[in-house]
C-alpha positions as CSV (number, residue, x, y, z in Angstrom):
1,X,149.5,-40.5,203.6
2,X,146.2,-38.8,202.0
3,X,143.2,-40.9,200.7
4,X,142.3,-41.3,197.2
5,X,139.3,-39.3,195.8
6,X,136.0,-40.8,197.5
7,X,137.8,-43.9,200.3
8,X,137.8,-43.2,203.5
9,X,139.7,-45.6,205.8
10,X,137.7,-48.0,207.6
11,X,136.5,-48.1,211.2
12,X,136.3,-51.4,212.8
13,X,137.1,-53.3,216.2
14,X,139.5,-56.6,215.7
15,X,135.7,-58.3,217.1
16,X,134.2,-56.9,214.0
17,X,136.4,-57.4,211.4
18,X,139.3,-60.6,212.4
19,X,142.0,-60.3,210.8
20,X,141.5,-64.0,208.6
21,X,138.3,-61.5,206.9
22,X,141.1,-59.6,206.1
23,X,143.3,-61.6,203.9
24,X,140.3,-64.2,202.5
25,X,138.7,-60.6,201.3
26,X,142.4,-59.1,200.0
27,X,143.4,-63.0,198.4
28,X,140.1,-62.8,196.3
29,X,140.3,-59.1,195.3
30,X,144.0,-60.1,193.7
31,X,143.5,-63.1,192.7
32,X,140.2,-61.8,190.1
33,X,142.2,-58.9,189.2
34,X,145.1,-61.1,188.6
35,X,142.2,-62.9,186.3
36,X,140.5,-60.6,184.5
37,X,144.0,-59.5,183.7
38,X,144.9,-62.9,182.5
39,X,142.0,-64.0,181.0
40,X,139.6,-62.2,178.5
41,X,136.4,-63.3,180.3
42,X,137.8,-63.1,184.1
43,X,136.3,-66.7,184.2
44,X,137.7,-69.6,186.3
45,X,141.3,-71.0,185.3
46,X,139.8,-74.8,184.4
47,X,135.7,-74.9,182.4
48,X,134.3,-78.3,183.4
49,X,131.5,-79.6,181.9
50,X,129.1,-81.4,184.6
51,X,125.5,-81.0,185.5
52,X,126.5,-79.7,189.3
53,X,126.6,-83.7,190.4
54,X,128.9,-84.2,193.9
55,X,129.7,-87.5,195.2
């Protein structure tokens, strides 16, 4: 299968790109894409008015 124009396969070994990073990147990317499709601004699903204080 040829790669799309302007892309190429990454060259990493298991130590520099562990499975956890692959899964994290894929889930984050998919979440951002779904957010952009479902919400006009692509922002978070909950908007909370807060001053940033954590308890």
